[in-house]
C-alpha positions in Angstrom: 12.9 9.6 -20.6 13.3 6.1 -22.4 9.9 5.6 -24.2 10.4 9.4 -25.5 13.7 9.0 -27.0 12.7 5.5 -28.5 10.0 7.5 -30.0 11.9 9.9 -31.4 13.5 7.4 -33.8 11.8 7.8 -37.3 9.4 4.4 -38.1 9.4 4.0 -34.0 6.1 1.6 -33.2 5.1 1.0 -29.9 3.3 -1.2 -28.3 2.7 -4.2 -25.7 3.6 -7.4 -25.4 1.0 -8.8 -22.5 2.7 -12.1 -22.7 6.3 -10.8 -21.7 4.7 -9.7 -18.6 3.2 -6.1 -19.9 6.5 -5.1 -21.4 6.4 -2.4 -23.6 8.7 -2.8 -26.8 9.5 -0.7 -29.7 9.8 -1.4 -32.6 11.3 -0.3 -36.5 10.5 -2.2 -39.7 8.5 -4.5 -37.6 11.5 -5.9 -35.8 12.8 -4.7 -31.6 15.3 -2.0 -30.7 14.6 -1.7 -27.5 12.2 -3.0 -24.8 10.6 -1.7 -20.9 10.0 -4.9 -18.8 11.6 -6.3 -15.9 13.7 -9.1 -15.4 13.1 -12.2 -13.4 14.5 -10.0 -10.2 11.2 -7.5 -10.7 14.1 -5.3 -11.2 13.2 -2.4 -14.0 15.0 -3.1 -17.3 16.0 -1.9 -20.8 17.5 -4.1 -23.4 18.9 -2.7 -26.6 20.4 -4.3 -29.7 24.3 -3.2 -29.7 26.5 -4.0 -32.1 29.1 -6.7 -30.6 32.4 -4.9 -30.6 30.7 -2.4 -27.9 28.7 -5.0 -26.2 31.8 -5.8 -23.3 32.5 -2.2 -23.1 28.9 -1.3 -22.0 29.5 -3.8 -19.7 32.9 -3.2 -18.4 32.3 0.3 -18.3 28.9 0.6 -16.3 27.9 -1.9 -13.7 24.4 -1.6 -14.7 24.8 -2.8 -18.3 24.0 -6.6 -18.5 24.1 -9.5 -20.8 20.3 -8.5 -22.6 17.8 -10.7 -20.5 16.5 -13.5 -22.4 18.4 -12.2 -25.8 21.0 -12.9 -27.6 24.5 -12.7 -25.0 26.5 -11.4 -28.1 23.9 -8.4 -28.9 22.1 -7.6 -26.6 22.2 -5.5 -23.0 19.5 -4.9 -20.7 20.6 -2.0 -18.5 19.3 -1.9 -15.0 17.0 1.4 -14.6 17.0 1.3 -10.9 19.9 3.3 -9.6 21.7 2.6 -12.9 25.0 4.2 -13.4 24.6 4.9 -17.0 24.1 8.8 -17.7 21.3 10.1 -19.8 23.6 11.0 -22.7 25.2 7.8 -22.8 21.3 6.3 -22.3 20.1 7.8 -25.1 23.6 7.4 -27.0 22.7 3.2 -26.6 19.2 3.6 -27.9 19.6 5.4 -31.2 22.9 2.9 -31.2 20.1 -0.6 -31.1 18.1 2.2 -33.2 20.6 2.2 -36.3 22.0 -1.8 -35.1 17.7 -2.9 -36.4 17.4 -0.1 -39.9 21.4 -1.7 -41.0 19.7 -5.0 -40.3 16.1 -4.5 -42.5 15.7 -5.5 -46.1 16.8 -2.3 -48.3 13.2 -0.8 -49.7 12.3 -0.9 -45.9 15.3 1.6 -45.3 14.3 3.4 -47.8 10.7 3.7 -46.9 12.1 5.5 -42.9 13.9 8.3 -44.8 16.7 8.6 -42.7 
C-alpha cells in the first residue's frame, strides 16, 4: 500500500539506494519524501517528512511513530511497520503531507512543472 500511495503522487520517482541497505526511496523534484527500509534492529520502517508542528503529535498519538531514523529529528518521523498502530487512512495522510512538505521546498519552476 505504501509504495502505491507514494507513486500516486504527481512526479514521484522510485529508486533503490543499495548503499542504504537496499532502501526504496521516493523522490519528487530530486528530493526525497519517503523511504522504505529497515532500522538498525532490522525492523521494517517508512520514513516521512513532517512539518515540525506535527512531528511530536504523531509520535504522541501512535507508538509506532518514532524519530526519523538517520534523519533530522525535527522534520522526519519513521513508522515501524510490523504491528503498526497507524491506521491506513492516517498513513496515507502522512505520505501526502510528506510529499506536500517536500514540494513546498522545491524551486518555483520545479513546482510549476509538476502541475499540481
